[in-house]
N, C-alpha and C positions, 0 to 999 in steps of 0.2 A: 126673584131668589138672589139672595146676597152671595158674594164670593165665598164666605166663610161657610154657608150651608153647602154651596156646590161641592167644596174642599172635603167638608166631612162625609159627603156621600161619594165622592170618589175614593177616599180612604177606606170605605166600606166596598170598594170594587163596583160602582155604579158607573157603567161605561156611558150612559145618557149624560149624567152629570159631567163626566170628563169631555165628552163631545161639546157640551155647552160652554165648558171652561175654555176648551180650544178655540171655539168660535170667538169667545170673548177677548181672548188675549192674542190670537194670531196676528191682526193688524197692528196692535199696539206694540208687541215685540217686534214686529218688522219695522216700524217707525223707530223704535228704540235702538235696534241694532244698525239701521242705515246711517246712524250718526256716529256709529262707533267702529265699524268694521271697514275695511276696504271693499268697494264693489266687488272685487275678484272673489271674495269669500262667499260662500253659500249661506245666507240668511236662513233659506228654509230649513237646511240641515241642522242649524243652530236651535232655531225654533223647536223642530221636533225632537231635539236632543233635551232640551229644556223641558218641554212638556212630558217628555217620557220619565225624566226624574220627578216632575210632579206627580205623575201617576204612580211612581214607584214609591214615593216618600210622603205622601199626602198625609199619612198617619203619623209621621214624625213632626208635623209643624205644630208649634206650641201656642200659636195665636198671641204671641207677645208684640207683633208688629201686624200691619195689614197684609192681606194675602197678596196683594199686588207687589208690595215691597219684597216679599219671599221670593214671588215668580221672578220678578226683575233681578233679583240677586242671583237666582240661579242663572239666569240667561246671560249675565255678565260673566259669571265664572265659567259658564260654557263657552261663551264667546273668546274669553282669554285662552282657555284651553286650545281652542281652534287656532287662534293667533299664534301662540306657542307652536303648535303643531307646525304650521306654515312658515315658522320662522319670522314672523312679521311682529312678534310681541315687542322686541326690544325698540324697534323703530316706529311702528306702526304705519308704514309706508307700502305702497304698491310699486311696479315698476316704473311708474311715471314721476316717482318721488315727491308726490303731494303727501302731506301729513294728515293723518287722521286721527282724531282724539279718541283715547281709550278712556274713559271715565265713567263714574256711576253716580248719576245725579241724585239718586236717593241715599247715597251713603252718609253725605254730610248731616242730612235730616235725621237719619236712623242713629248715626252717632250721638248727635245731640240728646235724642229721646234715651238712649241707652245710658249716657252720663247722666242726665238728669233722674232717671229712675235710680241709678245707683247712689246719687247723692242725697235722695229722699231716704233712702235706706240706712243712711249712717247716722250715728248720734249728733247731736247739734253740734258739740265742739269739733269734732273730725269734719263734719260739713263746712262750719264755718272756717276752719284752718285752709281747706282746699279752695273753697271761694276766696278768700283772702289772698293767697298765692297764685293761684290759675286764672281766676277771673279778674281780679282787682290789681294784680301786678306788685303786690307786696313780696318782700323777700321772706323766706322762712323764719329768720331770726323776728322780724318785725311781725309777723303774724302769730309767733309764739308770745311776745311780750304783749300784743293786744288781746291775747286770750287768756292770760294770767289774771287770776283773782286780784281784787283790789287790796288785798293785805299782802300780796307778794313783796318779799325783800330782795334787794339785788344781791344779798348774801347767800341765796340758795339757788339751786338749779332744778330744772324741769328734766325728769327722767323721761325716756321712750314711753313707759308705762304710764304717763301723766301724773306721776306722784312727785310731791316736792321732797327734795333731798338737800341736805347741806352741802354747801360748797367746800371743795378741798383743796382750791386753787392757791 
C-alpha cells in the first residue's frame, strides 16, 4: 500500500493505517534527525510529536508533493521548535561545542519543483523574462529589450502593463 493511500486512510481516522505509517517512518525519521539534532535532544519525542501532527492533519495534505516530503518537513519544523526550546537553535551546539548542522535536504528539491510549477503557470512572456533574469543572468533592462517585438522603436517605452507608450523624455 502506498504512503498516499495510507495517509488517506489516516485522514479518515484509520488507526491501523496510522500504525503502519508510524512503522514505515520511525527509522527513517530517526536517521534524518540523528544528522540534524544534538545527541542530547530526544529524537523519540520529536518523532512522536511529528507523527502526532501527521495524525491530526492528514486530511489537510494536498498531495502536491510526496507524502514523505510532507512528513520530513513536519519533522524538520518540530526539530527546530525543539532546538529553539532548548536554546540551541542559534548555534546548533551541545556542551562539548561540536557543531551539528540543522538543514533540510528536501528543501532545495521542493523549492525547485515549486518554482518550476509556478513558472509553468505564467504566460510565455512573463516566464521568458524571469528565466532570462534569474536563470540566465541578464539584467532586467536586457531582458526587456530582448522580449520586445521586432517593430519596437527606441522612441517608445514599455509600461508595467506590457503596453507600448510614447516616450516623453
